[in-house]
SEZA-62736 format. One line per 4 residues: number of its first residue (from 1); their letters; for each residue x, y, z of N, C-alpha, C, O, CB. Coordinates in pm, 1 decimal. Glycine has a CB too. Layout:
N
NUM = A = X:Y:Z:X:Y:Z:X:Y:Z:X:Y:Z:X:Y:Z; ...;
This chain:
128
1 = XXXX = 7947.9:7160.1:7567.1:8052.5:7267.5:7476.4:7920.3:7319.1:7417.3:7922.3:7442.2:7416.2:8193.1:7194.8:7342.7; 7804.9:7267.9:7367.1:7667.9:7326.9:7323.0:7633.6:7445.5:7488.9:7571.4:7544.3:7449.8:7521.2:7155.1:7291.1; 7649.2:7449.8:7584.0:7631.0:7573.1:7640.9:7713.5:7648.5:7570.8:7672.6:7713.6:7474.6:7651.4:7582.5:7778.3; 7871.5:7649.7:7619.7:7982.0:7736.8:7606.4:8001.2:7798.4:7428.5:8092.8:7871.0:7390.0:8119.9:7640.0:7665.1;
5 = XXXX = 7872.1:7737.3:7331.9:7898.2:7818.7:7204.1:7779.4:7887.7:7193.0:7770.6:7989.3:7124.1:7931.2:7737.5:7070.7; 7671.3:7832.8:7265.9:7544.0:7937.8:7263.5:7556.0:8020.0:7361.1:7446.0:8052.0:7406.0:7404.5:7880.8:7277.8; 7645.6:8069.1:7414.2:7703.8:8151.4:7544.0:7806.4:8267.0:7427.1:7826.0:8388.4:7421.2:7824.9:8018.5:7690.9; 7837.7:8181.0:7371.3:7998.9:8277.9:7284.8:7910.6:8303.0:7190.9:7949.6:8392.4:7115.8:8178.5:8186.8:7213.1;
9 = XXXX = 7789.3:8252.7:7160.3:7732.9:8371.8:7017.9:7622.8:8458.6:7081.1:7585.1:8545.4:7002.3:7644.5:8280.4:6854.9; 7563.5:8460.9:7193.3:7539.2:8578.2:7224.3:7646.9:8695.6:7301.1:7617.6:8808.7:7339.7:7435.8:8551.1:7290.7; 7774.9:8627.9:7307.4:7867.3:8724.0:7347.1:7906.0:8812.2:7260.7:7912.3:8933.9:7278.1:7967.6:8675.5:7390.6; 7936.1:8743.9:7153.4:7983.5:8749.0:6984.6:7895.8:8851.5:6925.9:7954.2:8946.6:6873.9:7958.9:8594.0:6889.7;
13 = XXXX = 7743.0:8851.2:6923.1:7642.1:8927.4:6883.6:7639.6:9053.1:6976.7:7610.5:9165.0:6934.6:7515.7:8847.4:6883.6; 7674.8:9024.1:7115.4:7616.7:9180.7:7156.6:7778.9:9313.9:7175.5:7788.5:9431.2:7211.5:7510.8:9152.3:7363.1; 7872.5:9212.3:7129.5:7994.3:9293.6:7066.5:8032.4:9310.6:6935.7:8136.6:9370.2:6908.5:8098.7:9251.7:7107.4; 7968.4:9270.6:6861.6:7909.8:9354.7:6785.2:7803.3:9443.0:6714.1:7824.3:9500.2:6607.1:7929.7:9331.6:6758.3;
17 = XXXX = 7683.0:9448.8:6786.3:7622.4:9544.2:6778.8:7661.0:9651.8:6880.5:7655.1:9763.8:6829.6:7505.8:9506.0:6779.1; 7701.5:9652.0:7018.4:7753.3:9748.3:7113.2:7876.2:9669.2:7127.5:7871.5:9557.9:7179.9:7664.6:9782.1:7252.2; 8027.8:9739.2:7067.6:8111.6:9664.9:7165.5:8143.2:9734.0:7305.0:8111.4:9846.3:7344.2:8242.0:9635.5:7098.2; 8217.7:9630.3:7370.3:8233.6:9665.5:7486.6:8307.9:9620.7:7556.0:8265.6:9511.7:7594.4:8157.9:9665.7:7534.5;
21 = XXXX = 8450.1:9656.8:7618.2:8540.4:9590.5:7706.7:8423.2:9472.9:7777.7:8422.4:9366.6:7715.6:8621.9:9714.3:7825.7; 8341.9:9478.0:7878.2:8314.4:9440.7:7996.0:8247.9:9279.0:7914.1:8279.0:9169.7:7961.5:8206.0:9565.7:8095.7; 8163.7:9290.5:7799.5:8129.2:9255.4:7703.4:8245.7:9101.8:7694.5:8246.2:8985.4:7734.8:8130.8:9385.7:7598.8; 8335.6:9197.1:7613.3:8471.6:9081.9:7564.2:8554.0:9015.1:7639.2:8610.6:8917.9:7589.3:8573.8:9135.7:7493.4;
25 = XXXX = 8587.5:9062.6:7817.8:8637.7:9000.3:7937.0:8539.6:8921.4:7953.9:8588.7:8818.5:8000.2:8670.6:9080.6:8054.3; 8427.6:8909.1:7943.3:8324.5:8809.3:7939.6:8352.6:8669.9:7855.2:8356.5:8557.1:7904.1:8204.6:8879.3:7882.9; 8366.5:8696.4:7751.8:8354.7:8637.7:7684.9:8494.2:8496.3:7711.2:8498.8:8373.9:7723.6:8336.7:8733.4:7575.4; 8590.1:8616.3:7708.0:8726.6:8544.5:7790.5:8707.4:8454.1:7907.5:8756.0:8341.0:7905.6:8820.0:8654.8:7854.0;
29 = XXXX = 8629.3:8504.5:8023.9:8624.4:8464.5:8132.3:8492.0:8283.5:8104.8:8495.8:8182.0:8174.4:8572.4:8624.2:8234.4; 8400.5:8310.0:7988.0:8350.1:8210.8:8013.8:8377.6:8075.6:7956.5:8325.7:7965.8:7976.3:8253.1:8240.2:8003.8; 8547.9:8147.2:7821.7:8599.9:8018.2:7758.6:8702.3:7971.3:7891.2:8735.4:7852.9:7897.8:8691.0:8048.2:7588.2; 8748.1:8064.1:7990.6:8833.5:7998.0:8065.8:8795.4:7939.3:8164.0:8865.4:7881.8:8247.4:8914.8:8057.8:8099.3;
33 = XXXX = 8604.3:7956.7:8159.2:8526.2:7827.0:8248.7:8533.8:7685.3:8174.4:8565.4:7580.2:8230.2:8347.5:7859.9:8269.4; 8506.0:7696.9:8063.9:8525.7:7578.8:7988.0:8581.4:7518.6:7976.8:8563.1:7397.8:7962.3:8525.7:7567.7:7919.6; 8735.3:7616.0:7980.0:8881.2:7513.6:7959.6:8886.4:7462.9:8084.2:8912.7:7342.7:8084.5:9041.6:7589.3:7920.5; 8867.7:7521.5:8212.1:8863.8:7450.4:8345.4:8788.1:7319.7:8336.4:8855.8:7217.4:8346.6:8797.2:7539.7:8454.2;
37 = XXXX = 8670.8:7309.3:8320.6:8606.0:7217.7:8325.8:8654.5:7095.4:8199.0:8654.4:6978.0:8235.9:8471.5:7278.2:8325.3; 8699.6:7130.4:8035.0:8774.6:7017.7:7984.9:8900.6:7002.1:8062.4:8934.9:6889.8:8025.3:8804.5:7032.9:7838.6; 8956.7:7026.7:8113.9:9117.3:7030.6:8180.4:9080.0:6937.7:8280.4:9149.2:6836.0:8274.7:9190.3:7191.1:8250.3; 8978.2:6937.1:8387.6:8948.8:6874.9:8502.6:8879.4:6734.2:8448.8:8894.6:6626.8:8506.9:8855.9:6971.4:8598.1;
41 = XXXX = 8803.8:6751.5:8333.0:8762.8:6639.8:8281.2:8878.1:6544.5:8221.1:8872.8:6428.0:8260.6:8666.9:6677.1:8186.6; 8968.5:6573.2:8142.4:9073.9:6546.0:8099.2:8996.9:6512.5:7939.7:9007.4:6418.3:7861.2:9158.6:6431.5:8193.7; 8933.2:6614.0:7939.1:8933.6:6642.0:7776.4:8927.7:6743.6:7651.7:8846.3:6812.9:7590.6:8861.0:6597.0:7750.2; 9089.9:6703.4:7651.6:9174.0:6800.0:7607.7:9144.4:6798.5:7455.0:9140.4:6903.3:7390.5:9324.1:6773.3:7649.3;
45 = XXXX = 9119.0:6647.9:7386.4:9076.9:6705.8:7232.5:8957.8:6762.4:7229.8:8931.5:6809.4:7119.0:9067.4:6601.9:7120.2; 8879.6:6775.2:7306.3:8763.6:6863.8:7258.7:8797.2:6986.2:7210.6:8726.1:7047.9:7131.3:8670.5:6889.8:7357.7; 8921.4:7033.2:7261.5:8968.0:7185.7:7236.5:8981.0:7198.6:7102.1:8987.4:7320.1:7083.1:9104.9:7230.7:7303.1; 8989.2:7137.4:6989.5:9033.0:7119.7:6856.1:8878.0:7189.1:6792.5:8860.1:7285.0:6717.4:9081.1:6935.5:6813.1;
49 = XXXX = 8789.8:7104.3:6852.3:8671.8:7110.9:6837.8:8549.7:7212.1:6865.3:8442.1:7224.4:6806.8:8661.2:7030.6:6879.6; 8602.9:7277.8:6971.4:8494.7:7346.5:7025.7:8502.3:7486.9:6954.4:8413.7:7558.9:7000.4:8502.1:7352.1:7186.8; 8573.0:7547.5:6863.5:8596.7:7676.5:6768.8:8521.8:7635.7:6650.0:8473.2:7722.7:6577.7:8762.5:7714.2:6728.5; 8505.5:7491.8:6618.6:8405.9:7480.6:6533.6:8265.7:7449.3:6555.8:8171.9:7470.3:6478.9:8442.1:7408.9:6464.4;
53 = XXXX = 8264.4:7404.9:6652.4:8107.1:7461.4:6707.0:8005.9:7598.2:6765.4:7889.7:7634.5:6783.7:8097.0:7398.4:6798.5; 8141.8:7636.4:6776.5:8124.5:7755.4:6829.4:8110.2:7838.5:6653.1:8029.5:7931.4:6653.6:8270.4:7800.4:6953.3; 8157.5:7819.9:6557.7:8148.6:7905.7:6461.2:7999.3:7835.8:6438.5:7895.9:7902.4:6442.2:8274.9:7909.5:6340.3; 8001.6:7718.6:6418.8:7861.1:7662.8:6319.7:7748.8:7736.0:6449.8:7640.6:7756.7:6395.0:7842.0:7420.2:6289.4;
57 = XXXX = 7745.6:7765.6:6553.3:7616.8:7817.8:6609.8:7618.4:7950.9:6554.2:7509.7:7995.0:6516.8:7603.5:7816.6:6772.3; 7739.7:8036.7:6539.4:7741.7:8210.1:6581.8:7741.5:8227.2:6467.0:7681.1:8333.9:6477.8:7863.2:8298.0:6667.6; 7762.9:8212.7:6302.8:7721.2:8237.1:6226.8:7646.9:8303.6:6169.8:7683.3:8412.4:6125.1:7716.3:8195.9:6220.0; 7533.8:8262.4:6156.4:7380.5:8311.1:6120.9:7358.0:8426.0:6251.7:7314.5:8535.0:6214.4:7244.6:8155.1:6126.2;
61 = XXXX = 7373.0:8417.1:6337.6:7337.8:8532.5:6430.0:7409.1:8630.7:6453.3:7361.3:8726.9:6513.3:7316.5:8501.8:6538.0; 7579.8:8629.0:6398.7:7685.9:8712.3:6386.4:7624.1:8788.9:6216.5:7609.2:8911.0:6214.5:7856.5:8608.9:6393.9; 7600.2:8725.0:6115.6:7564.9:8780.5:5997.6:7417.6:8895.2:6052.0:7425.6:9016.4:6031.9:7527.9:8637.6:5877.2; 7326.4:8849.1:6101.6:7256.2:8944.5:6147.3:7291.1:9025.6:6257.3:7197.0:9037.1:6335.9:7157.8:8900.6:6166.4;
65 = XXXX = 7376.2:9075.5:6284.9:7452.8:9113.4:6407.7:7565.1:9279.9:6323.7:7607.9:9391.7:6352.3:7573.3:8927.1:6473.2; 7559.2:9184.2:6218.5:7636.5:9306.3:6121.9:7533.6:9384.1:6033.9:7546.5:9503.8:6007.9:7754.7:9236.0:6006.4; 7418.3:9296.9:5985.2:7338.9:9376.9:5885.8:7275.4:9486.5:6032.6:7270.1:9608.7:6018.8:7196.2:9258.5:5771.1; 7237.5:9425.4:6149.3:7196.3:9612.6:6220.8:7308.5:9705.6:6282.6:7301.3:9800.8:6360.3:7083.5:9607.0:6372.9;
69 = XXXX = 7399.6:9652.4:6228.9:7517.2:9752.1:6274.7:7557.3:9836.7:6174.0:7535.3:9957.8:6172.5:7643.4:9683.2:6320.7; 7614.9:9775.3:6091.2:7615.0:9819.0:5968.6:7509.7:9886.3:5854.8:7545.3:9982.7:5787.0:7652.9:9732.0:5933.7; 7382.3:9827.9:5841.9:7291.6:9839.5:5766.5:7262.4:9713.5:5695.4:7342.9:9620.5:5700.4:7315.9:9939.0:5693.5; 7156.5:9705.6:5632.4:7124.2:9579.7:5545.2:7217.7:9554.1:5436.0:7308.1:9475.8:5465.1:6988.3:9590.1:5481.3;
73 = XXXX = 7217.8:9583.3:5362.6:7308.7:9579.6:5235.6:7426.2:9570.0:5280.1:7459.8:9454.2:5305.1:7304.8:9693.3:5142.1; 7512.8:9660.4:5302.1:7664.7:9657.4:5335.2:7676.9:9549.5:5471.8:7781.7:9490.6:5498.7:7725.9:9832.5:5375.4; 7577.5:9538.9:5534.2:7649.4:9436.1:5649.5:7583.2:9325.2:5650.7:7593.3:9259.1:5754.0:7652.3:9482.5:5800.6; 7494.5:9269.3:5536.6:7488.9:9125.5:5485.1:7668.6:9156.7:5372.8:7766.7:9097.3:5417.4:7285.0:9084.5:5367.0;
77 = XXXX = 7682.3:9212.2:5290.6:7846.6:9153.6:5239.8:7922.5:9212.7:5305.0:8026.5:9175.6:5250.4:7903.5:9173.2:5093.3; 7966.2:9306.3:5415.1:8067.3:9342.5:5525.0:8053.1:9162.5:5562.0:8119.6:9069.8:5515.7:8009.2:9491.3:5670.5; 7955.1:9160.6:5649.2:7927.3:9045.0:5737.1:7960.4:8898.3:5696.1:7975.0:8808.8:5779.4:7790.9:9048.2:5763.2; 7972.4:8878.1:5544.8:7989.1:8715.5:5509.9:8163.9:8740.1:5482.3:8239.8:8643.3:5484.5:7872.8:8642.5:5337.1;
81 = XXXX = 8214.5:8882.0:5456.5:8352.7:8851.5:5463.2:8418.4:8831.6:5617.4:8501.3:8752.3:5662.0:8422.4:8966.6:5388.0; 8371.8:8898.1:5653.4:8395.7:8964.3:5811.0:8365.7:8792.1:5892.2:8450.8:8728.4:5954.3:8236.0:9134.0:5869.1; 8251.7:8758.7:5871.7:8229.4:8597.9:5987.6:8313.0:8535.5:5916.7:8424.6:8535.3:5968.6:8063.0:8493.1:6005.5; 8305.0:8467.5:5792.9:8337.3:8361.5:5733.2:8526.2:8377.5:5758.4:8592.6:8294.0:5819.9:8263.5:8363.1:5566.0;
85 = XXXX = 8582.9:8504.5:5693.8:8716.2:8465.9:5672.4:8753.6:8561.2:5828.0:8873.9:8549.9:5851.8:8794.9:8517.9:5493.6; 8694.6:8632.2:5914.5:8705.4:8646.1:6026.2:8746.2:8534.9:6125.4:8856.3:8527.3:6180.1:8609.0:8693.6:6046.2; 8676.2:8477.5:6136.0:8664.7:8341.2:6182.9:8736.0:8256.9:6251.8:8721.2:8193.9:6356.5:8651.3:8285.4:6109.8; 8863.7:8275.1:6125.3:9001.7:8206.7:6132.5:9048.6:8270.4:6262.8:9080.2:8194.2:6354.2:9109.3:8236.2:5996.3;
89 = XXXX = 9058.0:8426.9:6284.3:9128.5:8454.3:6389.1:9105.2:8449.8:6510.0:9184.0:8448.8:6604.6:9159.1:8536.1:6381.3; 8930.7:8445.5:6506.2:8870.6:8450.6:6669.4:8844.4:8306.3:6676.5:8805.6:8286.6:6791.6:8713.2:8554.0:6707.1; 8846.2:8174.0:6599.3:8867.8:8070.6:6602.0:8995.4:8017.2:6670.7:8995.2:7946.9:6771.7:8851.7:8047.4:6496.3; 9098.8:8057.3:6606.7:9286.1:8051.1:6665.2:9235.7:8124.7:6826.3:9252.9:8046.2:6919.6:9450.5:8200.9:6532.8;
93 = XXXX = 9192.7:8226.7:6855.9:9211.7:8260.5:6959.9:9111.7:8183.8:7085.8:9142.6:8145.7:7198.8:9205.2:8395.9:6939.7; 8997.4:8180.9:7021.1:8935.2:8089.0:7110.4:9008.0:7895.9:7157.1:8988.9:7808.1:7241.2:8784.9:8086.5:7026.9; 9096.1:7922.8:7032.3:9143.4:7723.6:7064.9:9252.3:7774.1:7171.5:9254.2:7719.2:7281.7:9244.7:7591.8:6885.3; 9347.4:7881.9:7140.8:9462.6:7879.0:7208.0:9465.5:7932.4:7346.0:9559.5:7923.5:7424.9:9549.8:7940.0:7135.6;
97 = XXXX = 9300.1:8014.0:7374.0:9295.6:8064.8:7517.1:9221.9:7892.0:7604.5:9242.2:7859.1:7721.4:9163.1:8246.2:7524.8; 9170.0:7842.9:7538.9:9095.4:7691.9:7550.4:9223.7:7571.0:7598.6:9223.4:7496.4:7696.6:9018.0:7642.0:7365.6; 9320.3:7584.8:7497.4:9407.1:7477.2:7517.4:9499.1:7510.8:7651.1:9550.9:7430.9:7729.1:9494.4:7454.7:7381.7; 9502.5:7668.7:7651.8:9590.0:7702.9:7778.7:9525.5:7686.5:7934.2:9562.5:7622.2:8032.5:9631.5:7858.4:7762.2;
101 = XXXX = 9473.8:7726.9:7922.6:9351.7:7723.7:8039.8:9346.9:7539.9:8083.4:9403.9:7499.1:8184.6:9160.1:7793.6:7952.2; 9262.3:7436.7:7978.8:9275.3:7328.4:7967.8:9384.7:7232.8:8058.4:9378.9:7162.1:8159.0:9286.8:7332.6:7850.8; 9507.6:7283.2:7940.4:9613.0:7205.9:8047.3:9670.1:7248.9:8089.9:9783.4:7216.1:8054.8:9688.0:7129.2:8032.8; 9667.4:7365.3:8207.6:9702.3:7426.7:8297.4:9630.9:7341.3:8422.4:9682.4:7270.5:8509.0:9671.2:7570.5:8272.6;
105 = XXXX = 9519.7:7369.7:8401.8:9396.4:7278.0:8516.7:9467.2:7115.9:8442.2:9585.0:7109.3:8477.4:9139.6:7319.7:8468.0; 9446.5:7050.5:8395.7:9517.2:6894.1:8372.5:9639.0:6883.0:8431.6:9664.7:6786.8:8504.0:9546.9:6852.1:8220.9; 9717.3:6970.1:8409.6:9852.4:6979.1:8476.1:9857.7:6958.6:8647.3:9920.9:6873.7:8710.2:9909.3:7128.1:8437.7; 9784.7:7047.3:8689.5:9771.3:7125.3:8787.4:9719.0:6960.7:8900.6:9771.0:6905.3:8997.5:9646.5:7279.5:8745.1;
109 = XXXX = 9590.9:6935.8:8816.4:9515.8:6809.2:8847.7:9604.3:6622.5:8897.4:9593.0:6527.3:8974.6:9428.0:6800.3:8691.7; 9691.8:6679.5:8776.9:9800.3:6532.9:8761.9:9753.9:6385.2:8683.7:9662.5:6385.9:8601.3:9833.2:6476.0:8928.6; 9821.3:6270.9:8716.4:9812.6:6185.8:8623.0:9663.5:6104.6:8696.8:9614.4:6131.4:8806.5:9969.1:6096.5:8599.8; 9630.8:6034.3:8628.9:9508.9:5976.1:8655.5:9508.0:5851.3:8756.3:9587.7:5757.6:8750.9:9454.9:5939.2:8527.8;
113 = XXXX = 9422.3:5863.6:8832.7:9397.8:5748.0:8939.0:9391.7:5612.1:8901.9:9418.6:5525.3:8984.9:9277.9:5764.9:9004.2; 9351.0:5576.8:8756.3:9241.9:5517.7:8681.3:9313.4:5389.9:8752.7:9379.5:5390.0:8856.5:9221.8:5539.2:8494.3; 9271.2:5247.9:8641.4:9313.7:5136.9:8588.9:9434.4:5138.7:8550.8:9431.9:5226.4:8464.4:9247.4:5100.3:8501.2; 9543.6:5099.5:8557.0:9646.2:5063.2:8521.9:9647.8:5032.0:8353.2:9573.8:4952.3:8295.5:9674.3:4959.1:8611.4;
117 = XXXX = 9723.0:5092.8:8309.1:9740.2:5042.2:8139.0:9756.8:4894.7:8169.8:9813.5:4861.3:8273.8:9896.3:5112.6:8035.7; 9710.9:4806.8:8086.3:9749.1:4652.2:8068.4:9818.3:4613.2:7940.1:9727.5:4642.2:7862.2:9621.9:4564.1:8074.0; 9909.2:4570.7:7868.8:9922.7:4544.7:7752.7:9924.8:4431.5:7782.5:9953.2:4379.0:7890.2:10010.4:4594.8:7679.4; 9875.2:4361.2:7627.0:9883.4:4208.0:7607.1:9950.3:4172.0:7474.9:9902.0:4207.2:7367.3:9738.0:4141.8:7609.2;
121 = XXXX = 10071.6:4095.5:7486.5:10154.3:4061.8:7391.7:10084.6:3965.4:7328.2:9992.1:3900.6:7377.2:10279.7:4025.6:7432.5; 10137.5:3953.5:7196.9:10074.3:3945.7:7089.2:10099.5:3759.9:7106.3:10192.8:3710.2:7169.5:10142.2:4051.2:6949.2; 10002.3:3689.7:7040.5:10028.1:3495.0:7109.3:10119.8:3456.0:7045.3:10116.3:3537.2:6952.8:9904.9:3359.1:7084.7; 10215.1:3380.3:7020.7:10299.7:3326.2:6974.0:10246.6:3183.4:6933.0:10180.5:3111.6:7008.1:10402.4:3338.1:7056.7;
125 = XXXX = 10282.9:3152.5:6808.1:10222.2:2957.8:6809.3:10337.2:2909.1:6704.2:10390.3:2957.3:6604.1:10005.9:2910.0:6719.1; 10348.5:2782.8:6782.7:10473.0:2720.2:6748.7:10417.9:2641.2:6683.1:10509.8:2575.9:6633.8:10565.2:2669.0:6842.2; 10302.6:2591.7:6639.2:10245.9:2559.7:6519.6:10318.2:2597.1:6389.8:10350.3:2490.2:6337.9:10124.4:2614.6:6520.7; 10357.0:2695.4:6316.3:10297.4:2812.1:6263.4:10427.3:2825.9:6206.1:10453.1:2922.5:6134.2:10228.0:2931.0:6357.6;
């Protein structure tokens, strides 16, 4: 997850400084690869946490990217608004794309063939 969050930080930084469709598509590709990994390892719960980790890694570099793109003062103020509140949209897209890919891969892989689940019934004491 740390590698994915670092890669997304670089991609988002480049997309703010010099917007490009290639950079955006590479972000979707990196996220899809991470979703394949999570689905294959049956770690679907990580899909919920991943956008928060990405936000923690990318917040400060995105602020710097806005200051480069829009100027120091305007970039700082606009960056605070766009990054803090705009991350709701970015996080939702990351969450949705990761979830779709991970669930698809998990469905293709099928059920686990590990040990069966054992249910232990509660003990019944006749002396009580």
